[in-house]
N, CA, C and O atoms as a Tinker XYZ file with bonds, in Angstrom:
   512  protein
     1  N      0.849000   -1.172000    0.000000    73     2
     2  CA     0.000000    0.000000    0.000000    64     1     3
     3  C      0.899000    1.241000    0.000000    63     2     4     5
     4  O      1.894000    1.317000    0.720000    81     3
     5  N      0.517000    2.187000   -0.816000    73     3     6
     6  CA     1.251000    3.447000   -0.892000    64     5     7
     7  C      0.430000    4.497000   -0.156000    63     6     8     9
     8  O     -0.673000    4.837000   -0.585000    81     7
     9  N      0.957000    5.007000    0.940000    73     7    10
    10  CA     0.248000    5.978000    1.765000    64     9    11
    11  C      0.869000    7.352000    1.626000    63    10    12    13
    12  O      2.067000    7.481000    1.371000    81    11
    13  N      0.046000    8.385000    1.795000    73    11    14
    14  CA     0.509000    9.768000    1.748000    64    13    15
    15  C      0.115000   10.433000    3.055000    63    14    16    17
    16  O     -1.001000   10.262000    3.543000    81    15
    17  N      1.051000   11.198000    3.616000    73    15    18
    18  CA     0.756000   11.944000    4.836000    64    17    19
    19  C     -0.066000   13.181000    4.474000    63    18    20    21
    20  O      0.349000   13.998000    3.652000    81    19
    21  N     -1.223000   13.302000    5.093000    73    19    22
    22  CA    -2.097000   14.456000    4.905000    64    21    23
    23  C     -1.890000   15.350000    6.128000    63    22    24    25
    24  O     -2.161000   14.931000    7.253000    81    23
    25  N     -1.409000   16.582000    5.915000    73    23    26
    26  CA    -1.108000   17.447000    7.064000    64    25    27
    27  C     -2.375000   17.943000    7.756000    63    26    28    29
    28  O     -3.453000   17.966000    7.162000    81    27
    29  N     -2.231000   18.335000    9.009000    73    27    30
    30  CA    -3.333000   18.960000    9.738000    64    29    31
    31  C     -3.669000   20.285000    9.060000    63    30    32    33
    32  O     -2.833000   20.855000    8.359000    81    31
    33  N     -4.874000   20.767000    9.264000    73    31    34
    34  CA    -5.270000   22.043000    8.674000    64    33    35
    35  C     -6.757000   22.301000    8.829000    63    34    36    37
    36  O     -7.468000   21.538000    9.483000    81    35
    37  N     -7.223000   23.390000    8.217000    73    35    38
    38  CA    -8.632000   23.772000    8.275000    64    37    39
    39  C     -9.185000   23.915000    6.867000    63    38    40    41
    40  O     -8.449000   24.197000    5.921000    81    39
    41  N    -10.501000   23.715000    6.741000    73    39    42
    42  CA   -11.163000   23.883000    5.448000    64    41    43
    43  C    -12.649000   24.097000    5.648000    63    42    44    45
    44  O    -13.187000   23.847000    6.727000    81    43
    45  N    -13.315000   24.567000    4.583000    73    43    46
    46  CA   -14.764000   24.700000    4.567000    64    45    47
    47  C    -15.336000   23.380000    4.088000    63    46    48    49
    48  O    -15.154000   23.008000    2.929000    81    47
    49  N    -16.018000   22.677000    4.959000    73    47    50
    50  CA   -16.616000   21.394000    4.600000    64    49    51
    51  C    -18.025000   21.626000    4.077000    63    50    52    53
    52  O    -18.769000   22.454000    4.603000    81    51
    53  N    -18.381000   20.882000    3.032000    73    51    54
    54  CA   -19.702000   21.009000    2.447000    64    53    55
    55  C    -19.693000   21.946000    1.256000    63    54    56    57
    56  O    -18.655000   22.498000    0.889000    81    55
    57  N    -20.845000   22.117000    0.665000    73    55    58
    58  CA   -20.979000   22.946000   -0.534000    64    57    59
    59  C    -21.666000   24.259000   -0.204000    63    58    60    61
    60  O    -22.540000   24.302000    0.662000    81    59
    61  N    -21.273000   25.345000   -0.896000    73    59    62
    62  CA   -21.974000   26.610000   -0.695000    64    61    63
    63  C    -23.414000   26.509000   -1.213000    63    62    64    65
    64  O    -23.712000   25.666000   -2.059000    81    63
    65  N    -24.276000   27.340000   -0.721000    73    63    66
    66  CA   -25.704000   27.293000   -1.026000    64    65    67
    67  C    -26.008000   27.248000   -2.525000    63    66    68    69
    68  O    -26.904000   26.509000   -2.933000    81    67
    69  N    -25.312000   27.995000   -3.340000    73    67    70
    70  CA   -25.627000   28.074000   -4.763000    64    69    71
    71  C    -24.983000   27.018000   -5.640000    63    70    72    73
    72  O    -25.170000   27.049000   -6.856000    81    71
    73  N    -24.233000   26.085000   -5.073000    73    71    74
    74  CA   -23.520000   25.102000   -5.894000    64    73    75
    75  C    -24.476000   24.063000   -6.491000    63    74    76    77
    76  O    -25.389000   23.577000   -5.823000    81    75
    77  N    -24.241000   23.742000   -7.756000    73    75    78
    78  CA   -25.072000   22.739000   -8.443000    64    77    79
    79  C    -24.970000   21.388000   -7.737000    63    78    80    81
    80  O    -23.913000   21.037000   -7.212000    81    79
    81  N    -26.051000   20.642000   -7.724000    73    79    82
    82  CA   -26.125000   19.303000   -7.128000    64    81    83
    83  C    -25.935000   19.291000   -5.613000    63    82    84    85
    84  O    -25.692000   18.234000   -5.030000    81    83
    85  N    -26.043000   20.448000   -4.974000    73    83    86
    86  CA   -25.923000   20.522000   -3.520000    64    85    87
    87  C    -27.151000   19.875000   -2.894000    63    86    88    89
    88  O    -28.268000   20.052000   -3.381000    81    87
    89  N    -26.945000   19.137000   -1.829000    73    87    90
    90  CA   -28.054000   18.488000   -1.120000    64    89    91
    91  C    -28.670000   19.460000   -0.111000    63    90    92    93
    92  O    -27.983000   20.316000    0.446000    81    91
    93  N    -29.953000   19.312000    0.106000    73    91    94
    94  CA   -30.684000   20.195000    1.011000    64    93    95
    95  C    -30.127000   20.129000    2.432000    63    94    96    97
    96  O    -30.101000   21.142000    3.131000    81    95
    97  N    -29.682000   18.956000    2.865000    73    95    98
    98  CA   -29.206000   18.792000    4.242000    64    97    99
    99  C    -27.729000   19.168000    4.419000    63    98   100   101
   100  O    -27.158000   18.955000    5.488000    81    99
   101  N    -27.123000   19.718000    3.387000    73    99   102
   102  CA   -25.713000   20.096000    3.458000    64   101   103
   103  C    -25.578000   21.513000    4.007000    63   102   104   105
   104  O    -26.237000   22.434000    3.526000    81   103
   105  N    -24.745000   21.680000    4.990000    73   103   106
   106  CA   -24.504000   23.001000    5.570000    64   105   107
   107  C    -22.997000   23.226000    5.607000    63   106   108   109
   108  O    -22.266000   22.497000    6.277000    81   107
   109  N    -22.545000   24.235000    4.885000    73   107   110
   110  CA   -21.117000   24.508000    4.838000    64   109   111
   111  C    -20.660000   25.029000    6.200000    63   110   112   113
   112  O    -21.297000   25.893000    6.803000    81   111
   113  N    -19.535000   24.477000    6.666000    73   111   114
   114  CA   -19.009000   24.886000    7.966000    64   113   115
   115  C    -17.494000   24.652000    8.007000    63   114   116   117
   116  O    -16.958000   23.812000    7.285000    81   115
   117  N    -16.831000   25.407000    8.860000    73   115   118
   118  CA   -15.377000   25.329000    9.011000    64   117   119
   119  C    -15.031000   24.098000    9.851000    63   118   120   121
   120  O    -15.639000   23.860000   10.895000    81   119
   121  N    -14.052000   23.322000    9.387000    73   119   122
   122  CA   -13.604000   22.127000   10.111000    64   121   123
   123  C    -12.095000   22.196000   10.269000    63   122   124   125
   124  O    -11.376000   22.582000    9.348000    81   123
   125  N    -11.631000   21.820000   11.441000    73   123   126
   126  CA   -10.192000   21.768000   11.704000    64   125   127
   127  C     -9.781000   20.316000   11.856000    63   126   128   129
   128  O    -10.313000   19.598000   12.702000    81   127
   129  N     -8.834000   19.886000   11.037000    73   127   130
   130  CA    -8.224000   18.562000   11.175000    64   129   131
   131  C     -6.988000   18.800000   12.044000    63   130   132   133
   132  O     -5.998000   19.364000   11.579000    81   131
   133  N     -7.049000   18.372000   13.295000    73   131   134
   134  CA    -6.008000   18.740000   14.263000    64   133   135
   135  C     -4.765000   17.855000   14.220000    63   134   136   137
   136  O     -3.703000   18.252000   14.700000    81   135
   137  N     -4.894000   16.664000   13.651000    73   135   138
   138  CA    -3.752000   15.748000   13.592000    64   137   139
   139  C     -3.507000   15.319000   12.141000    63   138   140   141
   140  O     -4.460000   15.049000   11.409000    81   139
   141  N     -2.251000   15.255000   11.723000    73   139   142
   142  CA    -1.988000   14.707000   10.388000    64   141   143
   143  C     -2.385000   13.229000   10.363000    63   142   144   145
   144  O     -2.436000   12.579000   11.407000    81   143
   145  N     -2.662000   12.706000    9.176000    73   143   146
   146  CA    -3.042000   11.298000    9.047000    64   145   147
   147  C     -2.566000   10.786000    7.702000    63   146   148   149
   148  O     -2.281000   11.565000    6.793000    81   147
   149  N     -2.483000    9.484000    7.585000    73   147   150
   150  CA    -2.083000    8.858000    6.328000    64   149   151
   151  C     -3.309000    8.337000    5.595000    63   150   152   153
   152  O     -4.256000    7.844000    6.208000    81   151
   153  N     -3.272000    8.455000    4.269000    73   151   154
   154  CA    -4.346000    7.914000    3.435000    64   153   155
   155  C     -3.701000    7.240000    2.226000    63   154   156   157
   156  O     -2.722000    7.740000    1.673000    81   155
   157  N     -4.256000    6.109000    1.829000    73   155   158
   158  CA    -3.730000    5.417000    0.662000    64   157   159
   159  C     -3.932000    6.296000   -0.568000    63   158   160   161
   160  O     -4.935000    7.002000   -0.675000    81   159
   161  N     -2.973000    6.253000   -1.496000    73   159   162
   162  CA    -3.029000    7.116000   -2.678000    64   161   163
   163  C     -4.042000    6.646000   -3.714000    63   162   164   165
   164  O     -4.382000    7.402000   -4.624000    81   163
   165  N     -4.529000    5.419000   -3.596000    73   163   166
   166  CA    -5.558000    4.892000   -4.497000    64   165   167
   167  C     -6.607000    4.169000   -3.655000    63   166   168   169
   168  O     -6.440000    3.981000   -2.450000    81   167
   169  N     -7.677000    3.775000   -4.309000    73   167   170
   170  CA    -8.629000    2.902000   -3.635000    64   169   171
   171  C     -7.923000    1.587000   -3.308000    63   170   172   173
   172  O     -6.898000    1.264000   -3.907000    81   171
   173  N     -8.468000    0.838000   -2.367000    73   171   174
   174  CA    -7.947000   -0.505000   -2.101000    64   173   175
   175  C     -8.171000   -1.327000   -3.360000    63   174   176   177
   176  O     -9.280000   -1.372000   -3.892000    81   175
   177  N     -7.128000   -1.966000   -3.828000    73   175   178
   178  CA    -7.242000   -2.748000   -5.058000    64   177   179
   179  C     -7.811000   -4.139000   -4.776000    63   178   180   181
   180  O     -7.835000   -4.605000   -3.636000    81   179
   181  N     -8.263000   -4.779000   -5.841000    73   179   182
   182  CA    -8.761000   -6.143000   -5.711000    64   181   183
   183  C     -7.656000   -7.062000   -5.203000    63   182   184   185
   184  O     -7.918000   -7.961000   -4.404000    81   183
   185  N     -6.429000   -6.845000   -5.658000    73   183   186
   186  CA    -5.311000   -7.660000   -5.193000    64   185   187
   187  C     -5.060000   -7.487000   -3.709000    63   186   188   189
   188  O     -4.836000   -8.466000   -2.996000    81   187
   189  N     -5.095000   -6.228000   -3.229000    73   187   190
   190  CA    -4.906000   -5.967000   -1.800000    64   189   191
   191  C     -6.042000   -6.591000   -0.994000    63   190   192   193
   192  O     -5.810000   -7.227000    0.035000    81   191
   193  N     -7.265000   -6.403000   -1.469000    73   191   194
   194  CA    -8.425000   -6.951000   -0.760000    64   193   195
   195  C     -8.325000   -8.467000   -0.648000    63   194   196   197
   196  O     -8.491000   -9.036000    0.431000    81   195
   197  N     -8.051000   -9.113000   -1.783000    73   195   198
   198  CA    -7.997000  -10.577000   -1.809000    64   197   199
   199  C     -6.900000  -11.117000   -0.896000    63   198   200   201
   200  O     -7.090000  -12.141000   -0.240000    81   199
   201  N     -5.752000  -10.435000   -0.849000    73   199   202
   202  CA    -4.650000  -10.932000   -0.023000    64   201   203
   203  C     -4.956000  -10.844000    1.467000    63   202   204   205
   204  O     -4.408000  -11.616000    2.254000    81   203
   205  N     -5.820000   -9.916000    1.864000    73   203   206
   206  CA    -6.173000   -9.758000    3.278000    64   205   207
   207  C     -7.451000  -10.520000    3.629000    63   206   208   209
   208  O     -7.505000  -11.231000    4.632000    81   207
   209  N     -8.471000  -10.364000    2.797000    73   207   210
   210  CA    -9.792000  -10.907000    3.125000    64   209   211
   211  C    -10.056000  -12.304000    2.562000    63   210   212   213
   212  O    -10.919000  -13.025000    3.064000    81   211
   213  N     -9.318000  -12.683000    1.528000    73   211   214
   214  CA    -9.507000  -13.984000    0.868000    64   213   215
   215  C    -10.913000  -14.128000    0.276000    63   214   216   217
   216  O    -11.456000  -15.230000    0.198000    81   215
   217  N    -11.500000  -12.975000   -0.146000    73   215   218
   218  CA   -12.811000  -12.982000   -0.790000    64   217   219
   219  C    -12.752000  -12.106000   -2.033000    63   218   220   221
   220  O    -11.846000  -11.287000   -2.190000    81   219
   221  N    -13.737000  -12.290000   -2.919000    73   219   222
   222  CA   -13.859000  -11.477000   -4.138000    64   221   223
   223  C    -15.324000  -11.072000   -4.324000    63   222   224   225
   224  O    -16.007000  -11.606000   -5.197000    81   223
   225  N    -15.812000  -10.123000   -3.502000    73   223   226
   226  CA   -17.231000   -9.757000   -3.565000    64   225   227
   227  C    -17.664000   -9.153000   -4.900000    63   226   228   229
   228  O    -18.860000   -9.132000   -5.191000    81   227
   229  N    -16.753000   -8.672000   -5.704000    73   227   230
   230  CA   -17.057000   -8.084000   -7.012000    64   229   231
   231  C    -17.214000   -9.137000   -8.108000    63   230   232   233
   232  O    -17.728000   -8.844000   -9.188000    81   231
   233  N    -16.776000  -10.349000   -7.831000    73   231   234
   234  CA   -16.754000  -11.413000   -8.832000    64   233   235
   235  C    -18.152000  -11.702000   -9.381000    63   234   236   237
   236  O    -19.096000  -11.930000   -8.625000    81   235
   237  N    -18.263000  -11.687000  -10.705000    73   235   238
   238  CA   -19.517000  -11.997000  -11.361000    64   237   239
   239  C    -20.519000  -10.857000  -11.403000    63   238   240   241
   240  O    -21.609000  -11.024000  -11.951000    81   239
   241  N    -20.186000   -9.715000  -10.846000    73   239   242
   242  CA   -21.098000   -8.565000  -10.863000    64   241   243
   243  C    -20.983000   -7.858000  -12.217000    63   242   244   245
   244  O    -19.907000   -7.797000  -12.812000    81   243
   245  N    -22.106000   -7.331000  -12.685000    73   243   246
   246  CA   -22.080000   -6.631000  -13.967000    64   245   247
   247  C    -21.333000   -5.303000  -13.842000    63   246   248   249
   248  O    -21.295000   -4.698000  -12.771000    81   247
   249  N    -20.756000   -4.873000  -14.922000    73   247   250
   250  CA   -20.046000   -3.591000  -15.018000    64   249   251
   251  C    -18.831000   -3.498000  -14.105000    63   250   252   253
   252  O    -18.440000   -2.394000  -13.725000    81   251
   253  N    -18.227000   -4.618000  -13.744000    73   251   254
   254  CA   -17.029000   -4.602000  -12.910000    64   253   255
   255  C    -15.860000   -5.157000  -13.711000    63   254   256   257
   256  O    -15.916000   -6.269000  -14.235000    81   255
   257  N    -14.810000   -4.366000  -13.794000    73   255   258
   258  CA   -13.577000   -4.867000  -14.401000    64   257   259
   259  C    -12.825000   -5.605000  -13.307000    63   258   260   261
   260  O    -12.703000   -5.119000  -12.183000    81   259
   261  N    -12.327000   -6.771000  -13.645000    73   259   262
   262  CA   -11.614000   -7.567000  -12.655000    64   261   263
   263  C    -10.131000   -7.624000  -12.980000    63   262   264   265
   264  O     -9.736000   -7.730000  -14.141000    81   263
   265  N     -9.319000   -7.551000  -11.934000    73   263   266
   266  CA    -7.878000   -7.637000  -12.064000    64   265   267
   267  C     -7.215000   -7.090000  -10.815000    63   266   268   269
   268  O     -7.815000   -6.306000  -10.080000    81   267
   269  N     -6.012000   -7.490000  -10.580000    73   267   270
   270  CA    -5.271000   -7.144000   -9.365000    64   269   271
   271  C     -5.249000   -5.650000   -9.061000    63   270   272   273
   272  O     -5.354000   -5.250000   -7.902000    81   271
   273  N     -5.111000   -4.817000  -10.104000    73   271   274
   274  CA    -4.965000   -3.377000   -9.888000    64   273   275
   275  C     -6.256000   -2.577000   -9.976000    63   274   276   277
   276  O     -6.234000   -1.358000   -9.804000    81   275
   277  N     -7.385000   -3.238000  -10.240000    73   275   278
   278  CA    -8.666000   -2.534000  -10.236000    64   277   279
   279  C     -9.151000   -2.368000   -8.799000    63   278   280   281
   280  O     -8.785000   -3.137000   -7.910000    81   279
   281  N     -9.984000   -1.350000   -8.592000    73   279   282
   282  CA   -10.511000   -1.081000   -7.253000    64   281   283
   283  C    -11.417000   -2.215000   -6.780000    63   282   284   285
   284  O    -12.217000   -2.751000   -7.547000    81   283
   285  N    -11.279000   -2.568000   -5.511000    73   283   286
   286  CA   -12.201000   -3.521000   -4.887000    64   285   287
   287  C    -13.561000   -2.838000   -4.813000    63   286   288   289
   288  O    -13.649000   -1.649000   -4.508000    81   287
   289  N    -14.616000   -3.591000   -5.092000    73   287   290
   290  CA   -15.960000   -3.007000   -5.061000    64   289   291
   291  C    -16.942000   -4.014000   -4.481000    63   290   292   293
   292  O    -16.604000   -5.169000   -4.221000    81   291
   293  N    -18.163000   -3.541000   -4.288000    73   291   294
   294  CA   -19.231000   -4.363000   -3.717000    64   293   295
   295  C    -18.875000   -4.810000   -2.299000    63   294   296   297
   296  O    -19.123000   -5.949000   -1.905000    81   295
   297  N    -18.283000   -3.873000   -1.543000    73   295   298
   298  CA   -17.981000   -4.137000   -0.134000    64   297   299
   299  C    -18.739000   -3.112000    0.708000    63   298   300   301
   300  O    -18.883000   -1.957000    0.306000    81   299
   301  N    -19.209000   -3.527000    1.848000    73   299   302
   302  CA   -19.949000   -2.640000    2.744000    64   301   303
   303  C    -18.977000   -1.894000    3.658000    63   302   304   305
   304  O    -17.784000   -2.195000    3.703000    81   303
   305  N    -19.514000   -0.923000    4.378000    73   303   306
   306  CA   -18.710000   -0.202000    5.367000    64   305   307
   307  C    -18.167000   -1.189000    6.403000    63   306   308   309
   308  O    -17.001000   -1.111000    6.790000    81   307
   309  N    -19.018000   -2.116000    6.848000    73   307   310
   310  CA   -18.574000   -3.118000    7.820000    64   309   311
   311  C    -17.454000   -3.985000    7.247000    63   310   312   313
   312  O    -16.511000   -4.330000    7.959000    81   311
   313  N    -17.554000   -4.339000    5.963000    73   311   314
   314  CA   -16.487000   -5.103000    5.312000    64   313   315
   315  C    -15.184000   -4.310000    5.315000    63   314   316   317
   316  O    -14.117000   -4.865000    5.579000    81   315
   317  N    -15.270000   -3.016000    5.024000    73   315   318
   318  CA   -14.080000   -2.164000    4.982000    64   317   319
   319  C    -13.435000   -2.047000    6.367000    63   318   320   321
   320  O    -12.210000   -2.054000    6.492000    81   319
   321  N    -14.266000   -1.941000    7.396000    73   319   322
   322  CA   -13.746000   -1.901000    8.773000    64   321   323
   323  C    -13.035000   -3.216000    9.096000    63   322   324   325
   324  O    -11.972000   -3.213000    9.715000    81   323
   325  N    -13.611000   -4.315000    8.685000    73   323   326
   326  CA   -12.998000   -5.629000    8.919000    64   325   327
   327  C    -11.681000   -5.751000    8.148000    63   326   328   329
   328  O    -10.718000   -6.322000    8.661000    81   327
   329  N    -11.631000   -5.227000    6.936000    73   327   330
   330  CA   -10.392000   -5.205000    6.161000    64   329   331
   331  C     -9.307000   -4.464000    6.957000    63   330   332   333
   332  O     -8.184000   -4.953000    7.077000    81   331
   333  N     -9.639000   -3.297000    7.495000    73   331   334
   334  CA    -8.679000   -2.518000    8.291000    64   333   335
   335  C     -8.225000   -3.301000    9.518000    63   334   336   337
   336  O     -7.041000   -3.303000    9.853000    81   335
   337  N     -9.161000   -3.962000   10.184000    73   335   338
   338  CA    -8.823000   -4.742000   11.383000    64   337   339
   339  C     -7.853000   -5.866000   11.040000    63   338   340   341
   340  O     -6.849000   -6.058000   11.725000    81   339
   341  N     -8.159000   -6.607000    9.975000    73   339   342
   342  CA    -7.294000   -7.727000    9.581000    64   341   343
   343  C     -5.932000   -7.247000    9.084000    63   342   344   345
   344  O     -4.907000   -7.853000    9.398000    81   343
   345  N     -5.919000   -6.166000    8.315000    73   343   346
   346  CA    -4.649000   -5.626000    7.829000    64   345   347
   347  C     -3.796000   -5.130000    8.991000    63   346   348   349
   348  O     -2.579000   -5.321000    8.994000    81   347
   349  N     -4.421000   -4.499000    9.969000    73   347   350
   350  CA    -3.706000   -4.028000   11.167000    64   349   351
   351  C     -3.057000   -5.199000   11.900000    63   350   352   353
   352  O     -1.895000   -5.120000   12.297000    81   351
   353  N     -3.803000   -6.274000   12.076000    73   351   354
   354  CA    -3.274000   -7.461000   12.753000    64   353   355
   355  C     -2.137000   -8.085000   11.955000    63   354   356   357
   356  O     -1.137000   -8.524000   12.524000    81   355
   357  N     -2.292000   -8.121000   10.652000    73   355   358
   358  CA    -1.291000   -8.733000    9.770000    64   357   359
   359  C      0.020000   -7.948000    9.761000    63   358   360   361
   360  O      1.099000   -8.539000    9.774000    81   359
   361  N     -0.076000   -6.603000    9.740000    73   359   362
   362  CA     1.118000   -5.772000    9.605000    64   361   363
   363  C      1.604000   -5.163000   10.914000    63   362   364   365
   364  O      2.700000   -4.604000   10.959000    81   363
   365  N      0.815000   -5.260000   11.978000    73   363   366
   366  CA     1.225000   -4.693000   13.261000    64   365   367
   367  C      1.191000   -3.174000   13.279000    63   366   368   369
   368  O      1.891000   -2.542000   14.069000    81   367
   369  N      0.380000   -2.591000   12.410000    73   367   370
   370  CA     0.210000   -1.140000   12.313000    64   369   371
   371  C     -1.291000   -0.871000   12.325000    63   370   372   373
   372  O     -2.060000   -1.635000   11.742000    81   371
   373  N     -1.718000    0.211000   12.983000    73   371   374
   374  CA    -3.150000    0.509000   13.058000    64   373   375
   375  C     -3.652000    1.168000   11.780000    63   374   376   377
   376  O     -3.217000    2.264000   11.426000    81   375
   377  N     -4.574000    0.492000   11.085000    73   375   378
   378  CA    -5.247000    1.037000    9.919000    64   377   379
   379  C     -6.691000    1.312000   10.290000    63   378   380   381
   380  O     -7.275000    0.587000   11.095000    81   379
   381  N     -7.275000    2.362000    9.705000    73   379   382
   382  CA    -8.682000    2.694000    9.942000    64   381   383
   383  C     -9.218000    3.438000    8.736000    63   382   384   385
   384  O     -8.452000    3.914000    7.897000    81   383
   385  N    -10.530000    3.537000    8.651000    73   383   386
   386  CA   -11.155000    4.345000    7.615000    64   385   387
   387  C    -11.058000    5.811000    8.015000    63   386   388   389
   388  O    -11.087000    6.127000    9.204000    81   387
   389  N    -10.944000    6.710000    7.043000    73   387   390
   390  CA   -10.926000    8.133000    7.394000    64   389   391
   391  C    -12.325000    8.585000    7.812000    63   390   392   393
   392  O    -13.331000    8.015000    7.390000    81   391
   393  N    -12.365000    9.617000    8.645000    73   391   394
   394  CA   -13.661000   10.216000    8.982000    64   393   395
   395  C    -14.194000   10.938000    7.744000    63   394   396   397
   396  O    -13.458000   11.145000    6.779000    81   395
   397  N    -15.456000   11.315000    7.772000    73   395   398
   398  CA   -16.035000   12.060000    6.643000    64   397   399
   399  C    -15.264000   13.357000    6.409000    63   398   400   401
   400  O    -14.995000   13.726000    5.266000    81   399
   401  N    -14.908000   14.051000    7.500000    73   399   402
   402  CA   -14.163000   15.308000    7.370000    64   401   403
   403  C    -12.762000   15.062000    6.805000    63   402   404   405
   404  O    -12.309000   15.821000    5.949000    81   403
   405  N    -12.072000   14.023000    7.265000    73   403   406
   406  CA   -10.741000   13.711000    6.734000    64   405   407
   407  C    -10.814000   13.381000    5.247000    63   406   408   409
   408  O     -9.959000   13.804000    4.468000    81   407
   409  N    -11.838000   12.625000    4.856000    73   407   410
   410  CA   -12.004000   12.241000    3.452000    64   409   411
   411  C    -12.173000   13.478000    2.575000    63   410   412   413
   412  O    -11.484000   13.628000    1.566000    81   411
   413  N    -13.096000   14.369000    2.965000    73   411   414
   414  CA   -13.336000   15.565000    2.154000    64   413   415
   415  C    -12.112000   16.466000    2.134000    63   414   416   417
   416  O    -11.771000   17.021000    1.089000    81   415
   417  N    -11.457000   16.618000    3.259000    73   415   418
   418  CA   -10.249000   17.448000    3.352000    64   417   419
   419  C     -9.176000   16.933000    2.390000    63   418   420   421
   420  O     -8.571000   17.717000    1.659000    81   419
   421  N     -8.940000   15.627000    2.389000    73   419   422
   422  CA    -7.932000   15.039000    1.497000    64   421   423
   423  C     -8.354000   15.185000    0.033000    63   422   424   425
   424  O     -7.530000   15.511000   -0.821000    81   423
   425  N     -9.625000   14.948000   -0.253000    73   423   426
   426  CA   -10.110000   15.040000   -1.637000    64   425   427
   427  C    -10.033000   16.456000   -2.182000    63   426   428   429
   428  O     -9.754000   16.653000   -3.364000    81   427
   429  N    -10.274000   17.422000   -1.348000    73   427   430
   430  CA   -10.222000   18.814000   -1.800000    64   429   431
   431  C     -8.791000   19.245000   -2.131000    63   430   432   433
   432  O     -8.595000   20.131000   -2.962000    81   431
   433  N     -7.815000   18.647000   -1.511000    73   431   434
   434  CA    -6.429000   18.972000   -1.824000    64   433   435
   435  C     -6.097000   20.448000   -1.684000    63   434   436   437
   436  O     -5.296000   20.975000   -2.456000    81   435
   437  N     -6.690000   21.116000   -0.725000    73   435   438
   438  CA    -6.413000   22.534000   -0.503000    64   437   439
   439  C     -7.282000   23.475000   -1.321000    63   438   440   441
   440  O     -7.172000   24.693000   -1.177000    81   439
   441  N     -8.137000   22.940000   -2.173000    73   439   442
   442  CA    -8.988000   23.808000   -3.003000    64   441   443
   443  C    -10.247000   24.220000   -2.249000    63   442   444   445
   444  O    -10.618000   23.605000   -1.249000    81   443
   445  N    -10.891000   25.262000   -2.743000    73   443   446
   446  CA   -12.184000   25.673000   -2.184000    64   445   447
   447  C    -13.251000   25.663000   -3.284000    63   446   448   449
   448  O    -14.317000   26.261000   -3.132000    81   447
   449  N    -12.957000   24.991000   -4.372000    73   447   450
   450  CA   -13.880000   24.901000   -5.506000    64   449   451
   451  C    -14.740000   23.635000   -5.388000    63   450   452   453
   452  O    -14.531000   22.814000   -4.495000    81   451
   453  N    -15.697000   23.494000   -6.290000    73   451   454
   454  CA   -16.592000   22.330000   -6.257000    64   453   455
   455  C    -15.819000   21.023000   -6.397000    63   454   456   457
   456  O    -16.174000   20.017000   -5.783000    81   455
   457  N    -14.777000   21.042000   -7.195000    73   455   458
   458  CA   -13.915000   19.870000   -7.404000    64   457   459
   459  C    -12.482000   20.294000   -7.109000    63   458   460   461
   460  O    -12.170000   21.485000   -7.139000    81   459
   461  N    -11.623000   19.348000   -6.829000    73   459   462
   462  CA   -10.232000   19.701000   -6.514000    64   461   463
   463  C     -9.542000   20.420000   -7.669000    63   462   464   465
   464  O     -8.549000   21.117000   -7.458000    81   463
   465  N    -10.062000   20.258000   -8.895000    73   463   466
   466  CA    -9.472000   20.857000  -10.090000    64   465   467
   467  C    -10.213000   22.114000  -10.557000    63   466   468   469
   468  O     -9.830000   22.703000  -11.567000    81   467
   469  N    -11.249000   22.533000   -9.857000    73   467   470
   470  CA   -12.016000   23.725000  -10.247000    64   469   471
   471  C    -13.506000   23.500000  -10.148000    63   470   472   473
   472  O    -13.960000   22.565000   -9.488000    81   471
   473  N    -14.275000   24.364000  -10.809000    73   471   474
   474  CA   -15.732000   24.316000  -10.712000    64   473   475
   475  C    -16.415000   23.723000  -11.945000    63   474   476   477
   476  O    -17.636000   23.566000  -11.952000    81   475
   477  N    -15.654000   23.394000  -12.977000    73   475   478
   478  CA   -16.239000   22.964000  -14.237000    64   477   479
   479  C    -16.445000   21.447000  -14.281000    63   478   480   481
   480  O    -15.470000   20.703000  -14.386000    81   479
   481  N    -17.699000   20.970000  -14.202000    73   479   482
   482  CA   -17.946000   19.523000  -14.212000    64   481   483
   483  C    -17.583000   18.840000  -15.538000    63   482   484   485
   484  O    -17.419000   17.621000  -15.583000    81   483
   485  N    -17.458000   19.628000  -16.618000    73   483   486
   486  CA   -17.106000   19.006000  -17.893000    64   485   487
   487  C    -15.684000   18.430000  -17.870000    63   486   488   489
   488  O    -15.336000   17.621000  -18.730000    81   487
   489  N    -14.873000   18.831000  -16.911000    73   487   490
   490  CA   -13.508000   18.308000  -16.788000    64   489   491
   491  C    -13.440000   17.026000  -15.948000    63   490   492   493
   492  O    -12.360000   16.457000  -15.786000    81   491
   493  N    -14.564000   16.571000  -15.420000    73   491   494
   494  CA   -14.581000   15.379000  -14.565000    64   493   495
   495  C    -13.936000   14.162000  -15.232000    63   494   496   497
   496  O    -13.220000   13.407000  -14.574000    81   495
   497  N    -14.175000   13.969000  -16.493000    73   495   498
   498  CA   -13.629000   12.787000  -17.178000    64   497   499
   499  C    -12.108000   12.810000  -17.233000    63   498   500   501
   500  O    -11.487000   11.770000  -17.452000    81   499
   501  N    -11.501000   13.962000  -17.041000    73   499   502
   502  CA   -10.040000   14.052000  -16.999000    64   501   503
   503  C     -9.482000   13.580000  -15.654000    63   502   504   505
   504  O     -8.289000   13.302000  -15.537000    81   503
   505  N    -10.352000   13.491000  -14.638000    73   503   506
   506  CA    -9.906000   13.182000  -13.276000    64   505   507
   507  C    -10.522000   11.913000  -12.697000    63   506   508   509
   508  O     -9.964000   11.338000  -11.762000    81   507
   509  N    -11.642000   11.468000  -13.220000    73   507   510
   510  CA   -12.304000   10.321000  -12.608000    64   509   511
   511  C    -12.783000    9.350000  -13.673000    63   510   512
   512  O    -13.368000    8.317000  -13.349000    81   511
């Protein structure tokens, strides 16, 4: 696993009132991430998942590309927590899922725009 250190810092979590596709229950607010944390640079791959969990929940599902370097899919939050628990035991290092605030902070990459690359959704295919 390739991890990146995400520094502590502050950001505006959520979307501003006028942003397209904003949810009604979203309220923009300032959040402080007080401790740096590590996050994997990619999604957990099928190869990583299989080596820890010995399962292939994506197998046989429609619209899923299969292979060692493709993202593991069709796993629940509980499955992901169990993956972290087993990986922690295997490697002797504590792994956990990021909080919602940590996830958004890392994804924003210091930006204050709708996407880490700006506000234009037509550029999404260049990034995702």
